[in-house]
mmCIF file of the N, C-alpha and C atoms, coordinates in Angstrom:
data_MODEL
# 
_entry.id   MODEL 
# 
loop_
_atom_site.group_PDB 
_atom_site.id 
_atom_site.type_symbol 
_atom_site.label_atom_id 
_atom_site.label_alt_id 
_atom_site.label_comp_id 
_atom_site.label_asym_id 
_atom_site.label_entity_id 
_atom_site.label_seq_id 
_atom_site.pdbx_PDB_ins_code 
_atom_site.Cartn_x 
_atom_site.Cartn_y 
_atom_site.Cartn_z 
_atom_site.occupancy 
_atom_site.B_iso_or_equiv 
_atom_site.pdbx_formal_charge 
_atom_site.auth_seq_id 
_atom_site.auth_comp_id 
_atom_site.auth_asym_id 
_atom_site.auth_atom_id 
_atom_site.pdbx_PDB_model_num 
ATOM 1   N N  . MET A 1 1  ? 11.166  26.048  10.076  1.00 0.00 ? 1  MET A N  1 
ATOM 2   C CA . MET A 1 1  ? 9.729   25.824  9.972   1.00 0.00 ? 1  MET A CA 1 
ATOM 3   C C  . MET A 1 1  ? 9.370   25.190  8.635   1.00 0.00 ? 1  MET A C  1 
ATOM 4   N N  . GLU A 1 2  ? 10.053  25.612  7.579   1.00 0.00 ? 2  GLU A N  1 
ATOM 5   C CA . GLU A 1 2  ? 9.739   25.084  6.247   1.00 0.00 ? 2  GLU A CA 1 
ATOM 6   C C  . GLU A 1 2  ? 10.066  23.592  6.133   1.00 0.00 ? 2  GLU A C  1 
ATOM 7   N N  . ALA A 1 3  ? 11.150  23.162  6.774   1.00 0.00 ? 3  ALA A N  1 
ATOM 8   C CA . ALA A 1 3  ? 11.522  21.744  6.735   1.00 0.00 ? 3  ALA A CA 1 
ATOM 9   C C  . ALA A 1 3  ? 10.470  20.891  7.451   1.00 0.00 ? 3  ALA A C  1 
ATOM 10  N N  . THR A 1 4  ? 9.919   21.416  8.542   1.00 0.00 ? 4  THR A N  1 
ATOM 11  C CA . THR A 1 4  ? 8.882   20.693  9.275   1.00 0.00 ? 4  THR A CA 1 
ATOM 12  C C  . THR A 1 4  ? 7.625   20.563  8.431   1.00 0.00 ? 4  THR A C  1 
ATOM 13  N N  . MET A 1 5  ? 7.287   21.624  7.714   1.00 0.00 ? 5  MET A N  1 
ATOM 14  C CA . MET A 1 5  ? 6.109   21.608  6.852   1.00 0.00 ? 5  MET A CA 1 
ATOM 15  C C  . MET A 1 5  ? 6.292   20.605  5.719   1.00 0.00 ? 5  MET A C  1 
ATOM 16  N N  . THR A 1 6  ? 7.475   20.582  5.128   1.00 0.00 ? 6  THR A N  1 
ATOM 17  C CA . THR A 1 6  ? 7.762   19.643  4.047   1.00 0.00 ? 6  THR A CA 1 
ATOM 18  C C  . THR A 1 6  ? 7.698   18.205  4.549   1.00 0.00 ? 6  THR A C  1 
ATOM 19  N N  . LEU A 1 7  ? 8.224   17.977  5.742   1.00 0.00 ? 7  LEU A N  1 
ATOM 20  C CA . LEU A 1 7  ? 8.191   16.639  6.330   1.00 0.00 ? 7  LEU A CA 1 
ATOM 21  C C  . LEU A 1 7  ? 6.756   16.202  6.616   1.00 0.00 ? 7  LEU A C  1 
ATOM 22  N N  . GLY A 1 8  ? 5.934   17.119  7.089   1.00 0.00 ? 8  GLY A N  1 
ATOM 23  C CA . GLY A 1 8  ? 4.526   16.810  7.368   1.00 0.00 ? 8  GLY A CA 1 
ATOM 24  C C  . GLY A 1 8  ? 3.748   16.483  6.103   1.00 0.00 ? 8  GLY A C  1 
ATOM 25  N N  . VAL A 1 9  ? 3.970   17.258  5.057   1.00 0.00 ? 9  VAL A N  1 
ATOM 26  C CA . VAL A 1 9  ? 3.287   16.996  3.784   1.00 0.00 ? 9  VAL A CA 1 
ATOM 27  C C  . VAL A 1 9  ? 3.741   15.656  3.213   1.00 0.00 ? 9  VAL A C  1 
ATOM 28  N N  . SER A 1 10 ? 5.027   15.377  3.319   1.00 0.00 ? 10 SER A N  1 
ATOM 29  C CA . SER A 1 10 ? 5.545   14.100  2.832   1.00 0.00 ? 10 SER A CA 1 
ATOM 30  C C  . SER A 1 10 ? 4.929   12.932  3.599   1.00 0.00 ? 10 SER A C  1 
ATOM 31  N N  . ALA A 1 11 ? 4.757   13.081  4.895   1.00 0.00 ? 11 ALA A N  1 
ATOM 32  C CA . ALA A 1 11 ? 4.151   12.020  5.705   1.00 0.00 ? 11 ALA A CA 1 
ATOM 33  C C  . ALA A 1 11 ? 2.698   11.782  5.310   1.00 0.00 ? 11 ALA A C  1 
ATOM 34  N N  . ILE A 1 12 ? 1.959   12.859  5.073   1.00 0.00 ? 12 ILE A N  1 
ATOM 35  C CA . ILE A 1 12 ? 0.552   12.723  4.659   1.00 0.00 ? 12 ILE A CA 1 
ATOM 36  C C  . ILE A 1 12 ? 0.458   12.050  3.294   1.00 0.00 ? 12 ILE A C  1 
ATOM 37  N N  . ILE A 1 13 ? 1.341   12.407  2.386   1.00 0.00 ? 13 ILE A N  1 
ATOM 38  C CA . ILE A 1 13 ? 1.350   11.775  1.060   1.00 0.00 ? 13 ILE A CA 1 
ATOM 39  C C  . ILE A 1 13 ? 1.665   10.287  1.193   1.00 0.00 ? 13 ILE A C  1 
ATOM 40  N N  . ASN A 1 14 ? 2.636   9.941   2.035   1.00 0.00 ? 14 ASN A N  1 
ATOM 41  C CA . ASN A 1 14 ? 2.995   8.532   2.229   1.00 0.00 ? 14 ASN A CA 1 
ATOM 42  C C  . ASN A 1 14 ? 1.844   7.734   2.827   1.00 0.00 ? 14 ASN A C  1 
ATOM 43  N N  . ILE A 1 15 ? 1.129   8.315   3.784   1.00 0.00 ? 15 ILE A N  1 
ATOM 44  C CA . ILE A 1 15 ? -0.022  7.638   4.378   1.00 0.00 ? 15 ILE A CA 1 
ATOM 45  C C  . ILE A 1 15 ? -1.109  7.417   3.336   1.00 0.00 ? 15 ILE A C  1 
ATOM 46  N N  . CYS A 1 16 ? -1.381  8.438   2.542   1.00 0.00 ? 16 CYS A N  1 
ATOM 47  C CA . CYS A 1 16 ? -2.414  8.314   1.501   1.00 0.00 ? 16 CYS A CA 1 
ATOM 48  C C  . CYS A 1 16 ? -2.040  7.256   0.471   1.00 0.00 ? 16 CYS A C  1 
ATOM 49  N N  . ILE A 1 17 ? -0.789  7.242   0.047   1.00 0.00 ? 17 ILE A N  1 
ATOM 50  C CA . ILE A 1 17 ? -0.339  6.232   -0.918  1.00 0.00 ? 17 ILE A CA 1 
ATOM 51  C C  . ILE A 1 17 ? -0.489  4.836   -0.320  1.00 0.00 ? 17 ILE A C  1 
ATOM 52  N N  . SER A 1 18 ? -0.121  4.670   0.932   1.00 0.00 ? 18 SER A N  1 
ATOM 53  C CA . SER A 1 18 ? -0.241  3.355   1.583   1.00 0.00 ? 18 SER A CA 1 
ATOM 54  C C  . SER A 1 18 ? -1.689  2.896   1.653   1.00 0.00 ? 18 SER A C  1 
ATOM 55  N N  . LEU A 1 19 ? -2.576  3.784   2.069   1.00 0.00 ? 19 LEU A N  1 
ATOM 56  C CA . LEU A 1 19 ? -3.985  3.408   2.165   1.00 0.00 ? 19 LEU A CA 1 
ATOM 57  C C  . LEU A 1 19 ? -4.592  3.080   0.810   1.00 0.00 ? 19 LEU A C  1 
ATOM 58  N N  . VAL A 1 20 ? -4.256  3.865   -0.198  1.00 0.00 ? 20 VAL A N  1 
ATOM 59  C CA . VAL A 1 20 ? -4.784  3.603   -1.545  1.00 0.00 ? 20 VAL A CA 1 
ATOM 60  C C  . VAL A 1 20 ? -4.286  2.258   -2.064  1.00 0.00 ? 20 VAL A C  1 
ATOM 61  N N  . CYS A 1 21 ? -3.025  1.943   -1.833  1.00 0.00 ? 21 CYS A N  1 
ATOM 62  C CA . CYS A 1 21 ? -2.473  0.667   -2.303  1.00 0.00 ? 21 CYS A CA 1 
ATOM 63  C C  . CYS A 1 21 ? -3.091  -0.521  -1.565  1.00 0.00 ? 21 CYS A C  1 
ATOM 64  N N  . ILE A 1 22 ? -3.347  -0.371  -0.282  1.00 0.00 ? 22 ILE A N  1 
ATOM 65  C CA . ILE A 1 22 ? -3.978  -1.452  0.476   1.00 0.00 ? 22 ILE A CA 1 
ATOM 66  C C  . ILE A 1 22 ? -5.404  -1.678  -0.007  1.00 0.00 ? 22 ILE A C  1 
ATOM 67  N N  . VAL A 1 23 ? -6.142  -0.600  -0.227  1.00 0.00 ? 23 VAL A N  1 
ATOM 68  C CA . VAL A 1 23 ? -7.518  -0.733  -0.735  1.00 0.00 ? 23 VAL A CA 1 
ATOM 69  C C  . VAL A 1 23 ? -7.510  -1.332  -2.131  1.00 0.00 ? 23 VAL A C  1 
ATOM 70  N N  . PHE A 1 24 ? -6.561  -0.930  -2.964  1.00 0.00 ? 24 PHE A N  1 
ATOM 71  C CA . PHE A 1 24 ? -6.469  -1.482  -4.314  1.00 0.00 ? 24 PHE A CA 1 
ATOM 72  C C  . PHE A 1 24 ? -6.173  -2.983  -4.264  1.00 0.00 ? 24 PHE A C  1 
ATOM 73  N N  . ALA A 1 25 ? -5.243  -3.384  -3.404  1.00 0.00 ? 25 ALA A N  1 
ATOM 74  C CA . ALA A 1 25 ? -4.924  -4.814  -3.268  1.00 0.00 ? 25 ALA A CA 1 
ATOM 75  C C  . ALA A 1 25 ? -6.132  -5.583  -2.761  1.00 0.00 ? 25 ALA A C  1 
ATOM 76  N N  . TRP A 1 26 ? -6.877  -5.007  -1.826  1.00 0.00 ? 26 TRP A N  1 
ATOM 77  C CA . TRP A 1 26 ? -8.070  -5.659  -1.300  1.00 0.00 ? 26 TRP A CA 1 
ATOM 78  C C  . TRP A 1 26 ? -9.113  -5.853  -2.396  1.00 0.00 ? 26 TRP A C  1 
ATOM 79  N N  . ARG A 1 27 ? -9.320  -4.821  -3.230  1.00 0.00 ? 27 ARG A N  1 
ATOM 80  C CA . ARG A 1 27 ? -10.298 -4.920  -4.315  1.00 0.00 ? 27 ARG A CA 1 
ATOM 81  C C  . ARG A 1 27 ? -9.887  -5.993  -5.335  1.00 0.00 ? 27 ARG A C  1 
ATOM 82  N N  . VAL A 1 28 ? -8.614  -6.070  -5.620  1.00 0.00 ? 28 VAL A N  1 
ATOM 83  C CA . VAL A 1 28 ? -8.134  -7.083  -6.570  1.00 0.00 ? 28 VAL A CA 1 
ATOM 84  C C  . VAL A 1 28 ? -8.287  -8.480  -5.982  1.00 0.00 ? 28 VAL A C  1 
ATOM 85  N N  . LEU A 1 29 ? -7.879  -8.654  -4.731  1.00 0.00 ? 29 LEU A N  1 
ATOM 86  C CA . LEU A 1 29 ? -7.971  -9.978  -4.104  1.00 0.00 ? 29 LEU A CA 1 
ATOM 87  C C  . LEU A 1 29 ? -9.409  -10.388 -3.827  1.00 0.00 ? 29 LEU A C  1 
ATOM 88  N N  . TRP A 1 30 ? -10.295 -9.435  -3.663  1.00 0.00 ? 30 TRP A N  1 
ATOM 89  C CA . TRP A 1 30 ? -11.703 -9.747  -3.426  1.00 0.00 ? 30 TRP A CA 1 
ATOM 90  C C  . TRP A 1 30 ? -12.289 -10.508 -4.623  1.00 0.00 ? 30 TRP A C  1 
ATOM 91  N N  . ASN A 1 31 ? -11.832 -10.182 -5.831  1.00 0.00 ? 31 ASN A N  1 
ATOM 92  C CA . ASN A 1 31 ? -12.330 -10.831 -7.042  1.00 0.00 ? 31 ASN A CA 1 
ATOM 93  C C  . ASN A 1 31 ? -11.749 -12.229 -7.247  1.00 0.00 ? 31 ASN A C  1 
ATOM 94  N N  . VAL A 1 32 ? -10.746 -12.600 -6.478  1.00 0.00 ? 32 VAL A N  1 
ATOM 95  C CA . VAL A 1 32 ? -10.129 -13.919 -6.623  1.00 0.00 ? 32 VAL A CA 1 
ATOM 96  C C  . VAL A 1 32 ? -11.004 -15.011 -6.007  1.00 0.00 ? 32 VAL A C  1 
ATOM 97  N N  . LYS A 1 33 ? -11.837 -14.681 -5.050  1.00 0.00 ? 33 LYS A N  1 
ATOM 98  C CA . LYS A 1 33 ? -12.723 -15.629 -4.361  1.00 0.00 ? 33 LYS A CA 1 
ATOM 99  C C  . LYS A 1 33 ? -11.913 -16.709 -3.645  1.00 0.00 ? 33 LYS A C  1 
ATOM 100 N N  . LEU A 1 34 ? -11.191 -16.306 -2.627  1.00 0.00 ? 34 LEU A N  1 
ATOM 101 C CA . LEU A 1 34 ? -10.358 -17.229 -1.867  1.00 0.00 ? 34 LEU A CA 1 
ATOM 102 C C  . LEU A 1 34 ? -11.156 -18.326 -1.183  1.00 0.00 ? 34 LEU A C  1 
ATOM 103 N N  . GLU A 1 35 ? -12.422 -18.061 -0.886  1.00 0.00 ? 35 GLU A N  1 
ATOM 104 C CA . GLU A 1 35 ? -13.239 -19.062 -0.203  1.00 0.00 ? 35 GLU A CA 1 
ATOM 105 C C  . GLU A 1 35 ? -13.323 -20.360 -1.004  1.00 0.00 ? 35 GLU A C  1 
ATOM 106 N N  . LYS A 1 36 ? -13.427 -20.224 -2.319  1.00 0.00 ? 36 LYS A N  1 
ATOM 107 C CA . LYS A 1 36 ? -13.536 -21.404 -3.178  1.00 0.00 ? 36 LYS A CA 1 
ATOM 108 C C  . LYS A 1 36 ? -12.204 -22.144 -3.289  1.00 0.00 ? 36 LYS A C  1 
ATOM 109 N N  . TRP A 1 37 ? -11.123 -21.424 -3.337  1.00 0.00 ? 37 TRP A N  1 
ATOM 110 C CA . TRP A 1 37 ? -9.814  -22.045 -3.491  1.00 0.00 ? 37 TRP A CA 1 
ATOM 111 C C  . TRP A 1 37 ? -9.369  -22.750 -2.221  1.00 0.00 ? 37 TRP A C  1 
ATOM 112 N N  . LEU A 1 38 ? -9.656  -22.154 -1.072  1.00 0.00 ? 38 LEU A N  1 
ATOM 113 C CA . LEU A 1 38 ? -9.182  -22.719 0.190   1.00 0.00 ? 38 LEU A CA 1 
ATOM 114 C C  . LEU A 1 38 ? -10.099 -23.812 0.729   1.00 0.00 ? 38 LEU A C  1 
ATOM 115 N N  . ARG A 1 39 ? -11.356 -23.772 0.381   1.00 0.00 ? 39 ARG A N  1 
ATOM 116 C CA . ARG A 1 39 ? -12.351 -24.744 0.827   1.00 0.00 ? 39 ARG A CA 1 
ATOM 117 C C  . ARG A 1 39 ? -12.397 -24.871 2.351   1.00 0.00 ? 39 ARG A C  1 
ATOM 118 N N  . VAL A 1 40 ? -12.502 -23.727 2.988   1.00 0.00 ? 40 VAL A N  1 
ATOM 119 C CA . VAL A 1 40 ? -12.604 -23.715 4.449   1.00 0.00 ? 40 VAL A CA 1 
ATOM 120 C C  . VAL A 1 40 ? -14.075 -23.724 4.833   1.00 0.00 ? 40 VAL A C  1 
ATOM 121 N N  . PRO A 1 41 ? -14.426 -24.391 5.926   1.00 0.00 ? 41 PRO A N  1 
ATOM 122 C CA . PRO A 1 41 ? -15.833 -24.447 6.322   1.00 0.00 ? 41 PRO A CA 1 
ATOM 123 C C  . PRO A 1 41 ? -16.361 -23.091 6.801   1.00 0.00 ? 41 PRO A C  1 
ATOM 124 N N  . ASN A 1 42 ? -15.480 -22.265 7.320   1.00 0.00 ? 42 ASN A N  1 
ATOM 125 C CA . ASN A 1 42 ? -15.881 -20.968 7.838   1.00 0.00 ? 42 ASN A CA 1 
ATOM 126 C C  . ASN A 1 42 ? -15.325 -19.873 6.919   1.00 0.00 ? 42 ASN A C  1 
ATOM 127 N N  . PRO A 1 43 ? -16.172 -19.155 6.178   1.00 0.00 ? 43 PRO A N  1 
ATOM 128 C CA . PRO A 1 43 ? -15.663 -18.142 5.250   1.00 0.00 ? 43 PRO A CA 1 
ATOM 129 C C  . PRO A 1 43 ? -14.988 -16.956 5.936   1.00 0.00 ? 43 PRO A C  1 
ATOM 130 N N  . SER A 1 44 ? -15.198 -16.797 7.239   1.00 0.00 ? 44 SER A N  1 
ATOM 131 C CA . SER A 1 44 ? -14.541 -15.686 7.926   1.00 0.00 ? 44 SER A CA 1 
ATOM 132 C C  . SER A 1 44 ? -13.022 -15.897 7.991   1.00 0.00 ? 44 SER A C  1 
ATOM 133 N N  . GLN A 1 45 ? -12.587 -17.153 7.966   1.00 0.00 ? 45 GLN A N  1 
ATOM 134 C CA . GLN A 1 45 ? -11.149 -17.433 7.937   1.00 0.00 ? 45 GLN A CA 1 
ATOM 135 C C  . GLN A 1 45 ? -10.552 -16.968 6.614   1.00 0.00 ? 45 GLN A C  1 
ATOM 136 N N  . ALA A 1 46 ? -11.256 -17.201 5.529   1.00 0.00 ? 46 ALA A N  1 
ATOM 137 C CA . ALA A 1 46 ? -10.776 -16.756 4.225   1.00 0.00 ? 46 ALA A CA 1 
ATOM 138 C C  . ALA A 1 46 ? -10.773 -15.227 4.149   1.00 0.00 ? 46 ALA A C  1 
ATOM 139 N N  . ARG A 1 47 ? -11.751 -14.599 4.770   1.00 0.00 ? 47 ARG A N  1 
ATOM 140 C CA . ARG A 1 47 ? -11.793 -13.130 4.783   1.00 0.00 ? 47 ARG A CA 1 
ATOM 141 C C  . ARG A 1 47 ? -10.638 -12.553 5.595   1.00 0.00 ? 47 ARG A C  1 
ATOM 142 N N  . ALA A 1 48 ? -10.310 -13.207 6.701   1.00 0.00 ? 48 ALA A N  1 
ATOM 143 C CA . ALA A 1 48 ? -9.168  -12.757 7.506   1.00 0.00 ? 48 ALA A CA 1 
ATOM 144 C C  . ALA A 1 48 ? -7.872  -12.876 6.704   1.00 0.00 ? 48 ALA A C  1 
ATOM 145 N N  . LEU A 1 49 ? -7.724  -13.975 5.978   1.00 0.00 ? 49 LEU A N  1 
ATOM 146 C CA . LEU A 1 49 ? -6.561  -14.140 5.114   1.00 0.00 ? 49 LEU A CA 1 
ATOM 147 C C  . LEU A 1 49 ? -6.544  -13.074 4.028   1.00 0.00 ? 49 LEU A C  1 
ATOM 148 N N  . LEU A 1 50 ? -7.701  -12.758 3.492   1.00 0.00 ? 50 LEU A N  1 
ATOM 149 C CA . LEU A 1 50 ? -7.810  -11.718 2.469   1.00 0.00 ? 50 LEU A CA 1 
ATOM 150 C C  . LEU A 1 50 ? -7.330  -10.372 3.015   1.00 0.00 ? 50 LEU A C  1 
ATOM 151 N N  . ILE A 1 51 ? -7.704  -10.051 4.229   1.00 0.00 ? 51 ILE A N  1 
ATOM 152 C CA . ILE A 1 51 ? -7.284  -8.779  4.832   1.00 0.00 ? 51 ILE A CA 1 
ATOM 153 C C  . ILE A 1 51 ? -5.774  -8.762  5.045   1.00 0.00 ? 51 ILE A C  1 
ATOM 154 N N  . LEU A 1 52 ? -5.238  -9.859  5.570   1.00 0.00 ? 52 LEU A N  1 
ATOM 155 C CA . LEU A 1 52 ? -3.797  -9.913  5.810   1.00 0.00 ? 52 LEU A CA 1 
ATOM 156 C C  . LEU A 1 52 ? -3.001  -9.841  4.507   1.00 0.00 ? 52 LEU A C  1 
ATOM 157 N N  . LEU A 1 53 ? -3.442  -10.559 3.494   1.00 0.00 ? 53 LEU A N  1 
ATOM 158 C CA . LEU A 1 53 ? -2.768  -10.500 2.195   1.00 0.00 ? 53 LEU A CA 1 
ATOM 159 C C  . LEU A 1 53 ? -2.873  -9.106  1.577   1.00 0.00 ? 53 LEU A C  1 
ATOM 160 N N  . SER A 1 54 ? -4.018  -8.466  1.736   1.00 0.00 ? 54 SER A N  1 
ATOM 161 C CA . SER A 1 54 ? -4.200  -7.124  1.200   1.00 0.00 ? 54 SER A CA 1 
ATOM 162 C C  . SER A 1 54 ? -3.243  -6.137  1.844   1.00 0.00 ? 54 SER A C  1 
ATOM 163 N N  . VAL A 1 55 ? -3.098  -6.232  3.154   1.00 0.00 ? 55 VAL A N  1 
ATOM 164 C CA . VAL A 1 55 ? -2.181  -5.331  3.855   1.00 0.00 ? 55 VAL A CA 1 
ATOM 165 C C  . VAL A 1 55 ? -0.735  -5.601  3.436   1.00 0.00 ? 55 VAL A C  1 
ATOM 166 N N  . ALA A 1 56 ? -0.363  -6.875  3.345   1.00 0.00 ? 56 ALA A N  1 
ATOM 167 C CA . ALA A 1 56 ? 1.014   -7.222  2.980   1.00 0.00 ? 56 ALA A CA 1 
ATOM 168 C C  . ALA A 1 56 ? 1.346   -6.784  1.554   1.00 0.00 ? 56 ALA A C  1 
ATOM 169 N N  . ILE A 1 57 ? 0.486   -7.101  0.611   1.00 0.00 ? 57 ILE A N  1 
ATOM 170 C CA . ILE A 1 57 ? 0.738   -6.731  -0.787  1.00 0.00 ? 57 ILE A CA 1 
ATOM 171 C C  . ILE A 1 57 ? 0.638   -5.223  -0.968  1.00 0.00 ? 57 ILE A C  1 
ATOM 172 N N  . GLY A 1 58 ? -0.378  -4.610  -0.372  1.00 0.00 ? 58 GLY A N  1 
ATOM 173 C CA . GLY A 1 58 ? -0.541  -3.164  -0.484  1.00 0.00 ? 58 GLY A CA 1 
ATOM 174 C C  . GLY A 1 58 ? 0.639   -2.406  0.102   1.00 0.00 ? 58 GLY A C  1 
ATOM 175 N N  . HIS A 1 59 ? 1.164   -2.889  1.209   1.00 0.00 ? 59 HIS A N  1 
ATOM 176 C CA . HIS A 1 59 ? 2.317   -2.236  1.823   1.00 0.00 ? 59 HIS A CA 1 
ATOM 177 C C  . HIS A 1 59 ? 3.542   -2.327  0.915   1.00 0.00 ? 59 HIS A C  1 
ATOM 178 N N  . GLN A 1 60 ? 3.758   -3.478  0.307   1.00 0.00 ? 60 GLN A N  1 
ATOM 179 C CA . GLN A 1 60 ? 4.913   -3.633  -0.581  1.00 0.00 ? 60 GLN A CA 1 
ATOM 180 C C  . GLN A 1 60 ? 4.802   -2.727  -1.813  1.00 0.00 ? 60 GLN A C  1 
ATOM 181 N N  . VAL A 1 61 ? 3.623   -2.651  -2.380  1.00 0.00 ? 61 VAL A N  1 
ATOM 182 C CA . VAL A 1 61 ? 3.417   -1.776  -3.545  1.00 0.00 ? 61 VAL A CA 1 
ATOM 183 C C  . VAL A 1 61 ? 3.594   -0.311  -3.138  1.00 0.00 ? 61 VAL A C  1 
ATOM 184 N N  . ALA A 1 62 ? 3.037   0.069   -2.000  1.00 0.00 ? 62 ALA A N  1 
ATOM 185 C CA . ALA A 1 62 ? 3.174   1.444   -1.516  1.00 0.00 ? 62 ALA A CA 1 
ATOM 186 C C  . ALA A 1 62 ? 4.636   1.770   -1.233  1.00 0.00 ? 62 ALA A C  1 
ATOM 187 N N  . ARG A 1 63 ? 5.358   0.841   -0.626  1.00 0.00 ? 63 ARG A N  1 
ATOM 188 C CA . ARG A 1 63 ? 6.781   1.079   -0.334  1.00 0.00 ? 63 ARG A CA 1 
ATOM 189 C C  . ARG A 1 63 ? 7.560   1.328   -1.625  1.00 0.00 ? 63 ARG A C  1 
ATOM 190 N N  . PHE A 1 64 ? 7.241   0.553   -2.672  1.00 0.00 ? 64 PHE A N  1 
ATOM 191 C CA . PHE A 1 64 ? 7.895   0.754   -3.963  1.00 0.00 ? 64 PHE A CA 1 
ATOM 192 C C  . PHE A 1 64 ? 7.577   2.141   -4.514  1.00 0.00 ? 64 PHE A C  1 
ATOM 193 N N  . LEU A 1 65 ? 6.312   2.537   -4.488  1.00 0.00 ? 65 LEU A N  1 
ATOM 194 C CA . LEU A 1 65 ? 5.934   3.839   -5.021  1.00 0.00 ? 65 LEU A CA 1 
ATOM 195 C C  . LEU A 1 65 ? 6.547   4.992   -4.228  1.00 0.00 ? 65 LEU A C  1 
ATOM 196 N N  . ILE A 1 66 ? 6.582   4.865   -2.910  1.00 0.00 ? 66 ILE A N  1 
ATOM 197 C CA . ILE A 1 66 ? 7.167   5.909   -2.074  1.00 0.00 ? 66 ILE A CA 1 
ATOM 198 C C  . ILE A 1 66 ? 8.668   6.006   -2.316  1.00 0.00 ? 66 ILE A C  1 
ATOM 199 N N  . ASP A 1 67 ? 9.338   4.868   -2.416  1.00 0.00 ? 67 ASP A N  1 
ATOM 200 C CA . ASP A 1 67 ? 10.771  4.880   -2.732  1.00 0.00 ? 67 ASP A CA 1 
ATOM 201 C C  . ASP A 1 67 ? 11.023  5.513   -4.094  1.00 0.00 ? 67 ASP A C  1 
ATOM 202 N N  . TYR A 1 68 ? 10.185  5.193   -5.062  1.00 0.00 ? 68 TYR A N  1 
ATOM 203 C CA . TYR A 1 68 ? 10.326  5.752   -6.404  1.00 0.00 ? 68 TYR A CA 1 
ATOM 204 C C  . TYR A 1 68 ? 10.179  7.274   -6.364  1.00 0.00 ? 68 TYR A C  1 
ATOM 205 N N  . LEU A 1 69 ? 9.205   7.772   -5.607  1.00 0.00 ? 69 LEU A N  1 
ATOM 206 C CA . LEU A 1 69 ? 9.036   9.220   -5.474  1.00 0.00 ? 69 LEU A CA 1 
ATOM 207 C C  . LEU A 1 69 ? 10.243  9.862   -4.800  1.00 0.00 ? 69 LEU A C  1 
ATOM 208 N N  . ASP A 1 70 ? 10.764  9.221   -3.772  1.00 0.00 ? 70 ASP A N  1 
ATOM 209 C CA . ASP A 1 70 ? 11.948  9.747   -3.084  1.00 0.00 ? 70 ASP A CA 1 
ATOM 210 C C  . ASP A 1 70 ? 13.162  9.773   -4.005  1.00 0.00 ? 70 ASP A C  1 
ATOM 211 N N  . TRP A 1 71 ? 13.347  8.719   -4.781  1.00 0.00 ? 71 TRP A N  1 
ATOM 212 C CA . TRP A 1 71 ? 14.468  8.682   -5.711  1.00 0.00 ? 71 TRP A CA 1 
ATOM 213 C C  . TRP A 1 71 ? 14.323  9.762   -6.778  1.00 0.00 ? 71 TRP A C  1 
ATOM 214 N N  . SER A 1 72 ? 13.098  9.993   -7.226  1.00 0.00 ? 72 SER A N  1 
ATOM 215 C CA . SER A 1 72 ? 12.870  11.040  -8.222  1.00 0.00 ? 72 SER A CA 1 
ATOM 216 C C  . SER A 1 72 ? 13.205  12.412  -7.659  1.00 0.00 ? 72 SER A C  1 
ATOM 217 N N  . ARG A 1 73 ? 12.837  12.645  -6.399  1.00 0.00 ? 73 ARG A N  1 
ATOM 218 C CA . ARG A 1 73 ? 13.177  13.927  -5.766  1.00 0.00 ? 73 ARG A CA 1 
ATOM 219 C C  . ARG A 1 73 ? 14.685  14.087  -5.627  1.00 0.00 ? 73 ARG A C  1 
ATOM 220 N N  . LEU A 1 74 ? 15.368  13.019  -5.269  1.00 0.00 ? 74 LEU A N  1 
ATOM 221 C CA . LEU A 1 74 ? 16.829  13.095  -5.133  1.00 0.00 ? 74 LEU A CA 1 
ATOM 222 C C  . LEU A 1 74 ? 17.507  13.394  -6.460  1.00 0.00 ? 74 LEU A C  1 
ATOM 223 N N  . ILE A 1 75 ? 17.016  12.788  -7.521  1.00 0.00 ? 75 ILE A N  1 
ATOM 224 C CA . ILE A 1 75 ? 17.585  13.069  -8.839  1.00 0.00 ? 75 ILE A CA 1 
ATOM 225 C C  . ILE A 1 75 ? 17.347  14.517  -9.215  1.00 0.00 ? 75 ILE A C  1 
ATOM 226 N N  . GLY A 1 76 ? 16.137  15.010  -8.930  1.00 0.00 ? 76 GLY A N  1 
ATOM 227 C CA . GLY A 1 76 ? 15.833  16.412  -9.228  1.00 0.00 ? 76 GLY A CA 1 
ATOM 228 C C  . GLY A 1 76 ? 16.710  17.378  -8.434  1.00 0.00 ? 76 GLY A C  1 
ATOM 229 N N  . GLN A 1 77 ? 16.990  17.062  -7.189  1.00 0.00 ? 77 GLN A N  1 
ATOM 230 C CA . GLN A 1 77 ? 17.820  17.929  -6.359  1.00 0.00 ? 77 GLN A CA 1 
ATOM 231 C C  . GLN A 1 77 ? 19.291  17.844  -6.774  1.00 0.00 ? 77 GLN A C  1 
ATOM 232 N N  . THR A 1 78 ? 19.725  16.678  -7.213  1.00 0.00 ? 78 THR A N  1 
ATOM 233 C CA . THR A 1 78 ? 21.120  16.479  -7.561  1.00 0.00 ? 78 THR A CA 1 
ATOM 234 C C  . THR A 1 78 ? 21.466  17.107  -8.917  1.00 0.00 ? 78 THR A C  1 
ATOM 235 N N  . LEU A 1 79 ? 20.602  16.904  -9.880  1.00 0.00 ? 79 LEU A N  1 
ATOM 236 C CA . LEU A 1 79 ? 20.907  17.372  -11.237 1.00 0.00 ? 79 LEU A CA 1 
ATOM 237 C C  . LEU A 1 79 ? 20.604  18.850  -11.464 1.00 0.00 ? 79 LEU A C  1 
ATOM 238 N N  . PHE A 1 80 ? 19.574  19.335  -10.811 1.00 0.00 ? 80 PHE A N  1 
ATOM 239 C CA . PHE A 1 80 ? 19.155  20.713  -11.110 1.00 0.00 ? 80 PHE A CA 1 
ATOM 240 C C  . PHE A 1 80 ? 19.352  21.594  -9.942  1.00 0.00 ? 80 PHE A C  1 
# 
């Protein structure tokens, strides 16, 4: 039962980290003003690109942070 609880908590933490990283990437990319750089007639296309880039970048950052946390746990279990 304890292993299931630990796995559930780890999953919730991973989901939260992923969502926070995606929102952070979206906030950063929002300030870039892609509409001006791309010069598209329809700004909704630039917004769609913004969402896709936010998800892609946020996922990569979250994956790095989650891997880092996992590696830290492994070091703690191995050494101590």
